[in-house]
N, C-alpha and C positions, 0 to 999 in steps of 0.2 A: 939388477933395478936403480935409479942413483936417486939419489934426494932425495931429486925436484919431480923421478918418477912415478916417485913415493906419494909425495905431498898431493904431486896431481891426484892421485885415486883416494887419497884420505879430505880434498876437497869436493873430488867432483860425489864422495858421499855425502859429504855432510848437505852439503849442496842440493840435492835430490834426499838427501831426507827432507831436510828443510822444507821446499815446498810442500809436497804432499804435507807437511805435517799441517802449515800455513793450511793450506785450502782445504784439507776437513777442520778445520779453529776458523775458517771463514764461514762455514753450511753451519756450524754450532752455535757464530754470534749470527751470524741472518736467523734462525731458525727461535735463538731468543730475544731476539728487535734489534739486538744489537746491529742495522744497516752499515753504519760509518766505518764500525770495530769489525765489520767484513766489509769491506769494501777494501779496509787497513790491506789485512791478510789475504783477497786475493791479490793486489800490489806487489806483494811481503813478494810470496807464492812465484810471482811469476819476473818477478826478480831472480830470484834465484834461479829459475829456471832457466835467464839470461846466464848464468853465471856459470852451472852444472854445463853447459853445452859451452859455452866458449874455453871449460878446461878441458871436455872433451875434445873437442880442435885439437889446444894443445896438446893432445895426447898423440894428437895423429889418430885416433880411434874410431873415426868415422873411416868408412871402405868405398867401395861400390857395395852394390845394393846385394849384388849375391853373397860377398863376402858375409854382411853384415843379417842375410836371413843368415848364410850359416855359422856365426856364431852366435844365433836368437835362437838355431834354433840348438846349442851348442850349450848355452843358456838353460834354457826350457826343460831340457833333458834332462839337466844334472839337478835342477833343482824336482823334477816327479818322480826321480830316479832315485834321490839320494838325501839333498838333501831333507824336501816334508821330508816321508817315512818319516828320518832318524827326530823328528821336531814333533812328530805326530805321535810318536810312540812313548818319548821324556810327558811331553800335556797329557797323558792318558796316566802314565807312570804316579804321574803328582797331581792327578784328579786335575786339567784343568781345562772346565766342562769350553770356556768359551777357548780359546788359548788351543787345541783341538782340534775347536768347529771351521777355526780360520784359517790353518791349518790345513784341514781336510778342504777344506773348499780351496785354495787353492793346487794344491796337490791336481785335483782334479784337472781345472782348470792351469795346472804347466803342460797339463801331458794334452791337450786337446789342443795350446798355444804351435806347438812345435810342429802337430800333424797338419794346422793351420800354415806352418810357415815353410812345412816340408809340401807341403801344397802348389803355395806359391813358385817355391823354387824352380819346382819342375814346370813348373808354366810357366813362367814373368819372359821367357819370351814367346808364346804364345798367344794368340785375345781370347782374354779369360771373361773380359768383359768389365764391362763397370758396375758394383750392386755395391751396398750399402752392409754395413756390419752393425751387429746391438750389442749390450753389452750389457752383463744382468748391472741392477746396482747392491747387491747384498752378498753375492761371490765373485763377482767378472766373470764370470762362464761368457764368452766369444762368442755369439754364429753369425752364422753368411746369412744375406739376403733380407731374411725378416725373423722377426724372434718366435718362438716357441709359444703355443698354447700357455705354459710353468719352465718353468727354470729348469734342467735338467738333475744338475746339480744338488741347488736348494726347496727351490718349487716353487721361486717366488714367480707371479704370475709374468707372463711376457711384455703384457702394456703396462709394464713397469721398466721394460727391460730400454738406453740409451740406445739413441740409430748414432747413428756414427760415418757421416757420407767420408 
């Protein structure tokens, strides 16, 4: 890997993390009644997303949909089979309950994401129809077509799921 490729990887990771962090900061600012601060955080988050996408394109990392689905399957599978189990064990051993819960939720959902990507790849060239997805605001559980009565991972009410068109 060249120095520039390494820097693109680092920059992509940093910009992606800044996007998510600023998005979370915007939610907190809004909760506290600081609307203008929330707007600034949302604007900066959007700018960081632009930077991250530019770095990804410079890496030639966006490929065909089939290749992107295969990469997504690989990533999600690594997360639920290797990455999160190790993190869950460490959090459990250290008594870090909030971290353990966060890792456990993510682990369960990443396995489901891998399955959704597998299904999409298998049916990509068929008429699968058009339907929304729903995402749990607590654990990230992602379901097709309609929200469940309650989240199968964390138990939150299905009415709180966010609809993704």
